[in-house]
C-alpha positions in Angstrom: 121.3 132.9 184.0 122.9 133.2 187.4 123.6 136.7 188.7 127.3 135.9 189.1 127.6 135.0 185.4 125.9 138.2 184.5 128.3 140.5 186.4 131.3 138.7 185.0 130.3 138.2 181.4 131.8 141.0 179.2 129.3 140.0 176.5 126.5 141.1 178.8 128.0 143.9 181.0 131.1 145.9 180.4 133.9 145.4 183.0 134.2 148.0 185.7 137.1 150.3 184.9 138.4 153.8 185.2 141.7 155.6 185.0 142.8 158.7 187.0 144.9 161.6 185.7 146.2 163.9 188.5 146.4 167.6 187.6 147.9 168.9 190.8 146.3 171.2 193.4 143.9 168.5 194.4 142.4 168.3 190.9 142.1 165.1 188.8 140.3 163.7 185.8 138.5 160.4 185.8 137.8 158.6 182.5 136.9 155.3 181.0 139.9 153.8 179.2 137.7 152.1 176.5 137.3 154.3 173.4 133.8 155.3 172.3 132.9 153.4 169.2 131.4 155.1 166.1 127.7 156.0 166.4 124.8 157.1 164.2 124.6 160.4 162.3 121.1 161.1 163.6 118.3 159.7 165.7 116.2 158.8 162.6 118.7 156.1 161.6 117.4 153.9 164.4 113.9 154.2 163.1 115.0 153.4 159.5 117.0 150.4 160.7 114.2 148.6 162.7 111.4 149.5 160.2 113.5 147.6 157.6 114.9 144.8 159.8 111.9 144.1 162.1 108.9 145.8 160.6 106.3 143.6 162.4 107.9 143.8 165.9 106.0 145.9 168.4 107.6 149.3 168.8 105.2 151.3 171.1 101.9 150.8 172.8 99.6 153.1 174.9 96.6 152.2 177.1 93.1 153.0 175.9 89.7 153.2 177.5 88.4 149.7 178.3 91.7 148.2 179.1 93.0 147.6 175.6 96.3 148.9 174.1 96.9 151.0 170.9 99.9 149.3 169.3 102.3 150.3 166.5 104.9 148.0 164.9 108.2 149.4 163.8 107.0 149.3 160.2 103.8 151.2 160.9 105.6 153.6 163.2 108.0 154.5 160.3 105.1 154.8 157.8 103.1 157.2 160.1 106.3 159.2 160.9 106.9 159.6 157.1 103.3 160.8 156.5 103.5 163.3 159.4 106.9 164.5 158.3 105.4 165.2 154.8 102.6 167.3 156.4 105.2 169.3 158.3 107.0 170.0 155.1 103.8 170.9 153.3 102.8 173.4 156.0 105.9 175.5 155.0 106.6 176.3 158.7 108.7 179.3 159.5 112.4 178.5 159.6 114.5 177.9 162.8 111.6 177.7 165.3 110.8 174.4 167.0 107.6 172.3 167.0 106.4 172.5 170.6 104.4 169.8 172.4 102.4 170.7 175.6 100.9 167.3 176.4 101.9 164.2 178.3 103.4 161.1 176.7 101.3 159.4 174.0 101.8 157.8 170.6 100.7 161.0 168.8 103.3 162.9 170.8 106.0 160.3 169.8 105.0 160.5 166.2 105.3 164.2 166.1 108.6 164.1 167.9 110.1 161.6 165.5 108.6 163.3 162.5 110.2 166.6 163.3 113.6 165.1 164.0 113.4 163.0 160.8 113.4 166.2 158.7 115.8 168.3 160.8 113.1 170.2 162.6 113.8 170.4 166.4 111.0 169.5 168.8 110.5 170.8 172.3 108.3 168.8 174.8 107.2 171.2 177.6 105.9 169.8 180.9 102.2 169.5 180.8 102.1 170.8 184.4 102.8 174.4 183.2 99.4 174.3 181.4 97.3 171.9 183.4 98.1 173.3 186.8 98.1 177.0 185.9 94.5 177.5 187.2 93.9 180.4 184.9 97.3 182.1 185.4 99.0 181.3 182.1 101.9 183.8 182.6 104.6 181.2 183.0 103.6 179.0 180.1 103.1 182.1 177.9 106.6 183.2 178.9 108.0 179.8 177.9 106.2 179.9 174.5 107.4 183.5 173.9 110.9 182.3 174.5 110.6 179.3 172.3 108.9 181.1 169.4 107.4 177.8 168.1 106.5 177.3 164.4 103.8 174.8 165.4 102.2 173.9 168.7 100.6 170.5 169.5 98.4 169.4 172.4 96.3 166.4 172.9 93.0 167.9 173.9 91.7 171.4 173.0 89.4 171.4 176.1 92.5 171.3 178.3 95.1 173.2 176.3 92.9 175.4 174.0 92.5 178.3 176.5 96.3 178.4 177.1 97.1 178.5 173.4 94.3 180.8 172.3 95.4 183.5 174.8 99.2 183.1 174.0 99.2 185.4 171.0 101.0 182.9 168.8 101.1 183.0 165.0 102.0 179.4 164.8 99.5 176.7 163.7 97.8 174.8 166.5 97.2 171.0 166.2 95.0 168.9 168.5 94.3 165.1 168.6 90.9 165.8 170.2 88.6 168.7 169.8 90.4 170.6 167.0 87.1 171.8 165.5 86.4 173.7 168.7 89.3 176.0 168.2 89.1 178.3 165.1 91.9 177.6 162.6 93.3 174.6 164.5 94.4 171.5 162.6 93.3 167.9 163.4 96.2 165.6 164.1 94.5 162.7 162.2 94.4 164.8 159.0 98.2 165.3 159.1 98.5 161.5 158.9 96.8 161.4 155.5 99.6 162.9 153.4 101.5 160.4 151.3 105.2 160.6 151.9 107.2 162.1 149.0 111.0 161.9 148.3 111.2 165.3 150.0 111.1 163.6 153.4 114.2 161.5 152.8 115.9 164.4 151.1 115.5 166.4 154.3 116.6 163.4 156.3 119.8 163.1 154.3 120.7 166.7 155.0 120.7 166.2 158.8 124.2 166.5 160.4 125.4 165.4 163.8 125.4 169.0 165.0 121.8 169.6 163.8 119.4 170.5 166.6 117.3 167.5 167.4 115.4 168.7 170.5 115.1 171.5 173.0 114.5 170.7 176.6 113.8 173.1 179.4 115.9 172.8 182.5 114.0 171.3 185.4 113.8 174.5 187.4 115.7 173.0 190.4 118.4 175.5 189.8 116.3 178.6 189.0 114.3 179.7 185.9 114.2 177.2 183.1 116.7 177.6 180.3 116.4 176.1 176.8 118.9 173.3 176.4 120.0 172.4 172.9 120.1 168.7 172.2 121.9 167.8 169.0 121.7 164.5 167.1 125.4 163.9 168.0 124.6 164.2 171.8 121.7 161.8 171.7 123.4 159.2 169.5 126.7 159.4 171.3 125.0 158.9 174.7 123.1 155.8 173.5 126.4 154.4 172.2 128.0 155.0 175.6 125.1 153.1 177.2 125.2 150.3 174.6 128.9 149.7 175.3 128.2 149.6 179.0 125.0 147.6 179.0 126.0 145.1 176.4 123.1 142.8 177.1 120.7 145.3 175.4 122.2 144.3 172.0 121.3 140.6 172.8 118.0 141.1 174.6 115.8 143.9 173.1 114.6 146.0 176.0 110.9 146.1 177.0 109.9 149.1 179.0 106.8 150.2 180.9 107.6 153.8 181.5 105.7 156.9 182.8 108.7 159.3 183.0 107.8 162.5 181.1 109.3 163.2 177.8 109.6 166.9 178.8 112.6 165.7 180.9 115.8 164.0 179.8 115.4 160.8 181.9 112.2 159.7 180.1 112.6 161.7 176.9 116.2 160.9 176.1 117.6 158.1 178.2 114.6 155.7 178.2 112.9 156.5 174.9 116.1 156.4 172.8 117.3 153.2 174.6 114.3 151.5 173.0 114.9 153.2 169.7 118.6 152.4 169.7 118.0 148.7 170.3 114.7 148.1 168.5 112.9 147.2 171.7 109.3 147.9 172.9 108.0 150.9 174.8 104.7 150.6 176.7 103.6 154.1 177.7 102.4 154.1 181.4 99.7 156.7 182.1 100.2 156.2 185.8 102.3 158.4 188.1 103.9 158.0 191.6 101.0 159.9 193.1 98.0 158.8 195.2 95.3 157.4 192.8 97.5 157.4 189.8 99.9 154.7 191.1 97.0 152.3 190.7 97.3 152.6 186.9 100.9 151.6 187.0 100.1 148.6 189.1 97.3 147.5 186.7 99.7 147.8 183.7 102.3 145.7 185.5 99.7 142.8 185.7 99.8 142.8 181.9 103.3 144.0 180.9 106.5 142.3 182.0 109.4 144.8 181.5 113.0 143.6 181.1 114.5 146.8 182.4 112.6 149.2 184.7 113.2 152.8 185.3 111.7 155.0 188.1 112.4 157.6 190.7 112.7 156.5 194.3 109.3 157.9 195.2 107.8 155.6 192.5 109.3 152.5 194.0 108.1 153.5 197.4 104.5 153.8 196.2 104.7 150.5 194.3 106.0 148.6 197.3 102.7 148.0 199.2 101.2 146.3 196.2 104.3 144.2 195.5 104.6 143.2 199.2 100.9 142.3 199.6 100.6 140.4 196.2 103.4 138.0 195.5 101.8 137.0 192.2 102.2 140.6 191.1 105.7 140.7 192.5 106.6 137.5 190.6 105.4 138.9 187.3 107.2 142.2 187.9 110.5 140.7 188.8 110.4 137.6 186.6 112.0 139.0 183.4 113.8 142.0 184.9 117.5 142.3 184.1 117.9 145.7 185.7 116.0 147.9 188.2 117.2 151.4 187.8 116.5 154.6 189.9 117.5 158.2 189.3 116.2 161.7 189.7 116.9 161.6 193.5 118.7 159.6 196.1 117.3 156.2 196.9 116.6 155.8 200.7 118.2 152.6 201.9 114.9 151.5 203.6 113.2 151.4 200.2 116.2 149.5 198.7 116.0 146.8 201.4 112.2 146.4 201.0 112.6 145.9 197.3 115.4 143.3 197.8 113.2 141.5 200.4 110.2 141.2 198.2 112.3 140.2 195.2 114.0 137.4 197.2 110.6 135.8 197.8 109.7 135.4 194.1 113.0 134.8 192.3 116.3 132.9 193.0 118.8 135.3 191.5 119.1 138.7 193.2 117.8 141.7 191.3 120.3 144.1 190.0 119.5 147.6 191.5 121.6 150.3 189.9 121.7 153.9 188.9 123.4 156.6 186.8 124.1 160.3 186.9 123.7 163.1 184.5 121.6 166.1 183.5 119.6 167.7 180.8 122.7 169.2 179.4 124.5 165.8 179.1 121.7 164.0 177.2 121.7 162.6 180.1 124.0 159.8 181.2 127.6 160.5 182.3 128.2 157.7 184.7 126.8 154.2 185.2 127.1 151.7 188.1 127.7 148.6 185.9 128.4 146.3 188.8 126.6 144.9 191.8 125.9 147.6 194.4 125.3 146.6 198.0 123.6 149.9 199.0 122.5 153.2 197.4 124.9 156.2 197.3 127.4 155.3 194.5 126.5 156.8 191.1 128.9 154.7 189.0 131.9 155.5 186.9 132.4 157.5 183.6 131.1 155.6 180.5 133.3 155.4 177.4 133.8 158.9 175.9 133.0 160.8 179.1 135.5 162.6 181.3 134.9 164.0 184.8 137.2 166.6 186.3 137.2 166.9 190.1 138.4 170.1 191.7 138.2 171.4 195.3 135.3 173.7 196.1 135.2 174.5 199.8 135.2 171.2 201.6 133.8 169.4 198.5 135.0 168.2 195.1 133.1 169.9 192.3 132.6 167.7 189.2 132.8 169.0 185.6 132.0 167.1 182.5 133.4 166.8 179.0 132.4 164.4 176.2 130.4 164.1 172.9 127.1 163.8 174.9 127.5 167.4 176.3 125.4 170.1 174.9 126.8 173.0 172.8 124.9 175.6 174.8 121.6 177.2 175.8 119.4 178.5 172.9 119.6 182.2 172.4 121.4 182.7 175.6 125.1 183.4 175.0 125.7 184.7 178.5 124.4 181.5 180.2 126.3 179.4 177.7 129.6 181.1 178.4 129.1 180.7 182.1 128.3 177.0 181.7 131.8 176.0 180.6 135.3 176.4 182.0 138.4 177.3 179.9 139.1 173.7 179.1 135.6 173.1 177.7 134.3 171.2 180.7 130.6 171.7 181.5 130.1 173.1 185.1 127.2 170.9 186.2 127.2 172.2 189.8 127.2 168.8 191.4 129.8 167.5 193.9 131.2 164.0 194.4 134.1 162.0 195.6 135.6 158.5 195.1 134.3 155.9 197.5 138.0 154.9 198.0 140.3 157.8 197.3 143.1 155.3 196.4 141.1 153.3 194.0 139.7 154.9 190.8 137.4 152.0 190.2 135.7 152.2 193.6 132.9 154.4 192.2 131.8 158.0 192.6 129.7 159.0 195.6 127.2 161.8 194.9 127.7 164.6 197.4 124.9 167.1 196.6 124.9 170.3 194.7 127.6 172.8 195.4 125.1 175.7 195.4 122.7 174.1 197.9 125.2 174.0 200.7 125.3 176.7 203.3 127.0 177.7 206.6 125.6 177.8 210.1 126.4 180.9 212.1 129.2 178.9 213.7 130.9 178.9 210.2 130.4 175.2 209.8 129.4 174.0 206.3 126.3 171.9 205.8 126.4 169.4 203.0 122.7 169.4 202.1 122.6 166.5 199.7 124.5 164.1 202.0 122.5 165.2 205.1 119.1 164.8 203.4 119.8 161.2 202.4 121.1 160.4 205.9 118.1 162.0 207.6 115.6 160.2 205.5 117.4 156.9 206.3 117.5 157.7 210.0 113.8 158.5 210.2 112.7 155.6 208.0 110.0 154.6 207.2 108.2 157.7 208.2 109.8 160.4 206.0 109.3 160.7 202.2 111.6 163.7 201.8 113.2 166.5 203.7 114.1 170.2 203.2 117.3 171.1 205.1 117.2 174.5 206.9 119.6 176.5 209.0 121.3 179.0 206.6 122.7 181.8 208.8 121.2 180.2 211.9 122.9 178.6 214.9 121.0 175.3 214.7 120.4 172.8 211.8 116.8 171.9 211.1 114.6 170.3 208.5 111.1 170.3 207.2 109.7 166.8 206.9 107.4 165.5 204.2 105.8 162.4 205.8 104.9 159.1 204.1 101.2 158.2 203.8 101.6 155.6 206.6 103.3 158.1 208.9 100.4 160.6 208.5 98.0 157.9 209.8 100.0 157.2 213.0 98.9 158.6 216.4 100.7 161.9 217.0 102.5 160.6 220.2 103.8 157.5 218.4 105.1 159.5 215.4 106.8 162.1 217.6 108.4 159.3 219.7 109.7 157.5 216.5 111.1 160.7 215.0 112.8 161.6 218.3 114.4 158.2 218.5 115.7 158.6 214.9 117.1 162.0 215.6 118.8 160.8 218.8 120.4 157.9 216.9 121.9 160.4 214.4 123.4 162.4 217.3 124.6 159.3 219.1 126.4 158.1 216.0 128.9 161.0 216.4 127.3 163.4 214.0 128.2 167.0 214.7 126.1 170.2 214.6 126.2 170.2 210.7 125.3 166.5 210.4 122.4 166.0 212.8 119.3 168.4 212.9 118.5 169.9 216.3 114.9 170.4 215.3 112.5 169.2 212.6 109.0 170.2 211.7 106.4 167.9 210.1 104.4 169.1 207.1 100.8 168.1 206.6 101.0 167.7 202.8 103.3 166.5 200.0 105.5 168.6 197.7 103.5 170.8 195.3 104.5 170.2 191.7 102.3 173.2 190.6 104.6 175.5 192.7 107.7 173.7 191.3 108.5 172.3 194.7 109.1 169.0 192.9 110.0 168.4 189.3 108.3 166.0 187.0 111.3 163.6 187.7 110.4 163.5 191.4 113.4 165.5 192.5 112.8 167.9 195.5 113.6 171.5 194.7 115.3 172.6 197.9 115.6 176.3 197.0 112.0 176.6 195.9 110.7 174.7 199.0 112.5 177.1 201.3 110.8 180.0 199.5 107.3 178.5 199.3 107.5 177.2 202.9 109.0 180.3 204.4 106.2 180.4 207.1 107.0 176.8 208.0 110.7 177.7 208.4 109.8 180.6 210.7 107.6 178.2 212.7 110.5 175.7 212.9 112.7 178.3 214.6 109.9 180.0 216.7 110.4 180.5 220.4 108.6 178.7 222.1 108.4 175.6 219.9 105.2 175.1 217.9 103.4 171.8 218.3 104.7 170.4 215.0 108.4 170.9 216.0 110.2 167.7 217.2 113.5 167.9 219.0 115.8 164.9 219.8 
């Protein structure tokens, strides 16, 4: 189907629309005029539906040693979820506490997640990085477990996670898929799949209400210490209905995903996973990552699996590009069946966007639809969607049916606040943080800023304008918009800069710490310095003032450190944490005289 038909066919893609309600004093509300249609009572209704209607269709697959895939149909998935749910009931777990998962994405992880939710038991997937990268210091993961008070804890391999759990002082049962016998008292996951399902499972299923807690997710840490976000069944089901009314083609073409995004975060664990569940599609679990060495796994899987929609963070696309550009057969397979290429978690550098467009144009006639959305852990997650053809990155879409965005002046920005059935009820066991998260009209204070691309046209789309709390003033009193500047700087220094940390709080000059791309680190020092100087001069020559063009930058020899929370599992740079962990580099950036790594225009 031609791209033009796709963008103008309301059976495939909802029309672009928004209405604006002015509130006075510079405030206004933006909403979608289409009402949100009824949605499911609970997440498990999707599993029940597809196990009945398409029991033999492939639901999920994960890679195994030797290159084969472990596959579960919708019928088998439902059967094993029922058996596992029965075992959870038989264990007579303590009330109220969640089932906690410490491992990466896997079929066993998915089974436990769905089994818990099927009987009204919330599940919390915790980033595996807290355990795997602790290097003997388990204080942070132990603190998280103490806060969650789990009634059961699961991990894939006891050799990796056993020491963490055995030293945590938990009374909850421990379950492992591998090596359970090595941990006294631990349960083997395979044994939990042996229990025949009794009517008690569906009785518990029938008692689930929309407000029942389905999941707990930890905030990413990009805004401070993690908080426990309540995800109700209403939130998750409403959000998928919002997406279904926007991406109408999903109801006609069951989505096929190859996805690595971690289930400990809302992008992979809610948006992507439940899109497959809602529409009865297929999820191929990608054990690769956008990291050196691990990206090769993703590339290998793409030689076998042809996704129809593809989700990634900008860094992931950047690391895929060399393989796609050098192997047009791979690029042809990747782009052949894609209806949508989606990025989120961070801003997409325009240089990466253009390279993706260029390689796609070599292997298919119709242009590829590159798009994005915007949301958070607290909004389950999607609030907006760009359901039209974008010419460049920057716009984050418009509110989907059921969502309202209130804009209100905050300094020289417009703060955005959210209301809708996809918004969380609060943070678990944290009344103070919950009260602070909402204004007196019930809007969630997300902390992000944005503005209309055309102030006179509500349908022009929202431009993301960074986090309100990240911005700072130079000693001149001039505000620096960190999010906007960061994207502009990466674009100006393309293709040499992977990411940037903006500096200059209470200083007289704007600066930045630069994380270089792999290619840039291989360049001769003189060439790299010359190219960076040229980019900085171009920013200045474009008319950028002191708050829009760095006067100095410093190149870093490494990449962001996930173990230190410099970057989240989603690939989003943690500006605040980087400034703390790189304090010595900030001092070197502003040293007098300049250190060798400092580059000036």
